[in-house]
C-alpha positions in Angstrom: 98.7 82.2 86.7 96.4 81.4 89.5 94.1 84.7 89.1 93.6 86.7 85.7 96.0 89.3 85.0 93.1 91.9 84.9 92.3 91.1 88.6 96.1 91.3 89.6 96.3 94.7 87.9 93.0 96.0 89.5 94.4 94.9 93.1 97.8 96.3 92.5 96.8 99.5 91.1 94.3 99.9 93.9 96.9 99.3 96.6 99.3 101.7 95.0 96.7 104.4 94.8 95.9 103.9 98.5 99.7 104.2 99.3 100.1 107.3 97.0 97.4 108.6 98.9 99.0 108.2 102.1 96.3 106.0 103.8 97.6 103.4 106.4 94.2 101.9 107.0 92.4 100.6 103.8 90.1 97.8 102.8 91.5 95.2 100.6 88.7 92.7 100.6 85.0 93.1 101.8 83.7 90.3 103.8 79.9 90.4 103.1 77.8 88.2 104.9 74.2 88.4 103.7 73.1 85.8 106.0 74.2 83.4 108.8 71.8 80.4 107.6 73.8 77.3 106.7 72.8 73.5 105.6 75.9 72.2 107.5 76.7 72.2 111.3 80.6 72.2 111.1 82.2 71.8 114.6 84.5 74.5 114.0 82.3 77.2 112.9 80.0 79.3 115.2 77.8 81.0 112.7 74.6 79.0 113.0 74.7 79.2 116.8 72.9 82.4 116.5 69.2 82.4 117.7 66.4 81.5 115.3 65.3 85.0 114.5 68.8 86.1 113.6 69.3 83.2 111.4 65.9 84.1 109.5 67.4 87.5 108.6 68.8 88.3 105.1 70.7 91.3 103.9 68.6 92.7 101.0 70.5 93.4 97.6 70.4 97.2 98.1 72.0 96.6 101.5 74.8 94.7 100.2 75.4 97.2 97.3 75.4 100.2 99.6 78.0 98.4 101.8 80.3 97.7 98.6 79.8 101.3 97.5 80.8 102.5 101.0 83.9 100.3 101.5 85.5 100.8 97.9 87.4 97.5 98.1 88.1 95.9 94.5 87.5 92.5 96.0 84.3 91.0 97.6 84.1 87.8 99.4 80.6 86.5 100.3 80.8 84.0 102.8 77.8 82.8 105.3 76.3 80.9 106.6 75.9 79.4 103.1 75.3 82.2 100.5 73.5 80.1 98.1 70.4 79.6 100.8 69.9 83.5 100.0 66.8 83.8 98.0 68.2 86.7 96.1 72.1 85.9 95.9 72.0 85.8 92.1 70.6 89.5 92.1 73.4 90.4 94.6 76.2 88.8 92.4 74.7 90.6 89.5 74.9 93.8 91.0 78.5 93.4 92.0 79.6 92.3 88.4 78.1 95.4 87.1 80.0 97.2 89.7 83.2 95.5 88.3 83.9 94.0 91.5 86.0 90.8 91.7 83.8 88.1 93.8 84.6 85.1 95.7 81.0 83.5 96.5 82.0 81.1 99.4 80.0 77.6 99.2 80.0 74.4 100.5 78.6 73.7 97.0 75.8 71.1 98.4 73.4 73.7 96.4 75.5 74.6 93.7 74.4 72.2 91.0 70.9 73.2 91.8 71.5 76.9 91.8 74.2 77.3 89.1 71.8 78.4 86.4 71.2 81.5 88.1 74.6 82.7 87.5 76.4 83.6 84.2 80.2 83.0 83.9 82.5 86.1 84.3 86.0 87.0 85.0 84.5 88.9 88.1 82.6 85.7 89.7 84.6 82.9 91.2 83.0 80.0 93.1 85.2 79.5 96.1 84.3 75.9 97.3 84.8 74.9 100.9 86.8 71.6 101.0 88.9 70.9 103.9 91.1 68.2 102.5 90.6 64.7 101.1 87.4 62.7 101.4 87.6 61.6 104.9 89.1 64.5 106.5 86.6 66.9 104.7 83.6 65.0 105.7 84.8 65.0 109.3 85.4 68.6 109.3 81.9 69.5 107.8 80.2 66.8 110.1 78.4 65.3 107.0 79.0 62.0 105.4 79.3 62.3 101.4 79.9 66.1 101.4 83.4 65.8 99.7 81.8 63.8 96.7 78.9 66.1 96.3 81.3 69.3 96.5 83.8 67.7 93.9 80.5 66.9 91.7 79.6 70.7 91.9 83.1 71.7 91.2 83.1 69.8 87.8 79.8 70.8 86.7 80.9 74.6 87.5 84.3 74.1 85.6 82.5 72.6 82.5 80.3 75.5 82.4 83.0 77.9 82.4 83.0 79.4 85.8 86.1 80.3 87.9 86.5 78.0 90.8 88.7 77.9 93.5 88.8 76.0 96.8 88.8 77.3 100.5 90.8 75.0 102.9 90.7 75.6 106.8 93.1 73.4 108.7 92.8 72.5 112.3 94.9 70.7 114.8 95.8 67.1 113.9 95.5 67.7 110.0 97.7 65.2 108.3 100.3 67.2 106.1 101.0 64.3 103.9 97.2 64.0 103.2 96.8 67.7 102.7 99.5 67.7 99.8 97.6 64.6 98.2 94.4 66.7 98.6 96.6 69.4 96.6 97.1 67.1 93.9 93.4 66.0 93.8 92.6 69.8 93.3 95.1 70.4 90.5 93.7 67.4 88.6 90.3 68.8 88.8 91.6 71.9 87.0 90.6 74.4 89.5 92.1 77.8 89.5 93.9 78.1 92.8 94.0 77.0 96.4 93.2 79.3 99.5 94.6 78.1 102.8 94.1 79.1 106.4 94.5 77.8 109.9 91.2 77.5 112.0 90.3 80.1 114.5 88.3 79.7 117.8 85.1 81.1 117.1 83.5 81.6 120.6 80.3 80.0 119.7 82.0 77.2 117.9 81.1 73.7 119.5 84.3 72.0 119.1 87.0 74.3 120.9 89.6 71.5 121.3 91.3 71.6 117.8 92.4 75.1 117.0 95.9 75.6 116.2 98.4 77.7 118.5 100.8 79.6 116.5 103.9 77.5 117.1 101.8 74.4 115.7 100.5 76.6 112.9 104.0 77.3 111.6 105.1 73.6 112.1 102.2 72.3 110.2 102.2 74.7 107.3 105.9 74.4 106.9 105.5 70.6 106.4 102.7 71.0 104.1 104.1 74.0 102.0 107.7 73.3 101.8 109.1 71.2 99.0 106.3 72.1 96.9 105.3 70.8 93.5 105.4 73.4 90.5 101.7 72.1 89.5 100.4 73.4 92.8 98.3 76.8 92.6 97.6 78.9 95.3 95.2 81.7 95.5 96.8 83.7 98.2 99.8 86.0 98.6 103.1 84.3 98.5 104.5 86.2 101.4 101.2 85.2 103.5 102.1 81.7 102.5 105.7 82.3 104.2 104.1 84.0 107.1 102.1 80.6 107.6 105.2 78.6 107.3 107.0 80.7 110.1 109.4 82.6 107.6 107.9 85.9 108.1 106.1 87.9 110.7 103.2 90.6 110.2 101.1 92.5 112.4 97.3 92.2 111.9 95.5 94.4 109.8 91.8 94.0 110.8 90.8 96.9 108.6 92.1 95.1 105.6 89.2 92.7 105.5 86.2 94.4 107.0 83.0 92.6 107.7 79.4 93.7 106.9 76.7 91.7 107.9 73.0 91.6 109.1 74.1 93.6 112.2 76.2 96.2 110.3 80.0 96.8 110.2 81.4 94.4 112.5 84.1 95.5 115.1 86.9 94.8 114.6 86.8 91.8 112.3 85.4 89.1 110.5 86.3 86.9 113.7 85.4 88.9 116.8 82.5 90.8 117.8 83.1 93.9 119.8 80.2 96.1 118.6 79.1 97.3 115.4 79.2 100.5 113.3 76.4 102.1 111.0 78.8 103.2 108.2 82.2 102.0 107.0 83.9 105.4 107.8 82.4 104.9 111.6 84.0 101.5 111.6 87.4 103.0 110.6 87.3 106.1 113.1 85.9 104.6 116.0 87.5 101.1 116.3 90.3 101.1 118.9 92.6 99.2 116.7 95.3 99.1 118.9 93.5 96.7 121.3 93.7 93.9 118.4 96.3 91.9 117.0 98.9 89.6 118.5 101.0 92.6 119.6 98.2 94.2 121.5 98.3 91.5 124.3 94.6 90.9 123.5 94.0 87.2 124.4 91.2 86.9 122.0 93.9 87.5 119.1 96.7 85.4 120.6 96.6 82.5 118.4 95.3 84.1 115.3 97.1 83.8 111.9 93.9 83.5 109.8 93.7 84.8 106.3 91.1 87.5 107.0 93.7 89.2 109.7 96.8 88.7 107.6 96.5 88.3 104.0 96.1 91.9 103.6 99.4 92.6 105.9 101.2 90.4 103.4 99.8 92.4 100.4 100.6 95.8 102.3 104.2 94.4 102.7 104.4 93.6 98.8 103.8 97.1 98.0 105.3 99.0 100.8 109.1 98.5 99.7 111.1 97.3 96.8 112.4 94.7 99.0 108.7 93.2 99.7 108.0 93.4 95.9 111.0 91.5 95.1 110.4 89.0 97.7 106.9 88.4 96.2 108.4 88.1 92.7 110.9 85.5 93.8 108.4 83.8 95.7 105.8 83.6 93.1 108.4 82.6 90.3 111.2 80.8 91.7 110.7 79.3 95.1 110.1 75.9 95.9 111.1 76.0 99.7 113.5 72.9 99.7 113.5 71.6 103.2 114.8 68.4 104.4 113.5 68.6 107.9 110.0 69.4 106.5 110.4 66.3 104.5 111.0 64.5 107.5 107.9 65.8 109.3 105.9 64.2 106.6 106.8 60.8 107.7 105.8 61.4 111.6 103.0 59.2 112.9 99.8 60.7 112.6 96.9 60.3 114.9 93.8 58.4 112.9 90.9 60.2 111.6 88.0 60.0 114.0 84.7 58.7 113.1 82.3 61.3 111.7 80.4 62.7 114.7 77.5 65.5 114.2 78.2 68.0 117.0 75.0 69.6 118.3 75.1 73.4 119.0 76.4 74.6 122.3 75.9 77.9 123.5 78.5 77.5 126.4 81.5 75.9 124.7 84.5 76.7 126.8 87.6 78.5 125.3 91.5 77.6 126.1 94.2 79.4 124.8 97.4 77.4 123.5 100.7 78.8 123.1 101.1 82.2 121.8 104.8 82.1 120.6 106.8 79.8 118.6 
């Protein structure tokens, strides 16, 4: 199993409890950003484009605990920036473990070997290491030569010490499906618990706006990658979200399913868009005009989004909304390898060579171009 039975039971019982209570909008995973600083300048990320006085800010452990208690979600993802740069990240993790929250500490792992002594192995703590493919592809994505080797060495050290470790992979336009599948083999050989996948999303502040995927290309790429899969591959994502990425299912976005709390407060409407902030979680739920977001809304900012933070909760909700959804999840988990001859053919299509590594400087005025919005 890619996650412990205790975690699956906690999430399942929580979702069923929300269903029985008649709640249509409920959080599944809290995206807790304690800082925006980072020791990388990835071309596809806009976090470090904030002014210097914002990048210096940190959430205190007490602010983090208050947000977690307000939200009530059983799972807390800690992205950034780079969380290991937070001077009290170990205290934040300790407080969340004491609350029996399942934590995914997202890290590029450049500091993991240096900081790992601050943490204690626990079923509640997982290091989610950011790896965007094999060595060349990853180093290109994070704009740092040697980043892959440092991250893999840190993964090995964390596993040796008894920590739960997963990977977090964001795929952009031009990703080589055959290389991605080889990357899966490499990660399984390392012994990690599971792999989380998501297509890239065009942050307004991201320096590189050219390589984000439109929906049609997203489906085609993930069909090639995830069809005809090996039994040895373990994924840390809902099976129905996987089918959504492959174009086998459609879901509306549930932006309240993974709400974001950061140095500005509760971010409206989601992790990826900034349309204001709320002071408390209840205000976020009650004052956000949710009908204005998601592909169905016609909002151009949402047109191409198929990202984990918007649709994983939709897939989990579908699992527990009907007997059919539950049985589809069981079938996909236990019996489906997605045999697909056309997808095999796609793997042999010519691929553009990976470009040389380039460090992209911050650009506050990067343009934004919409791609196709329908398959």
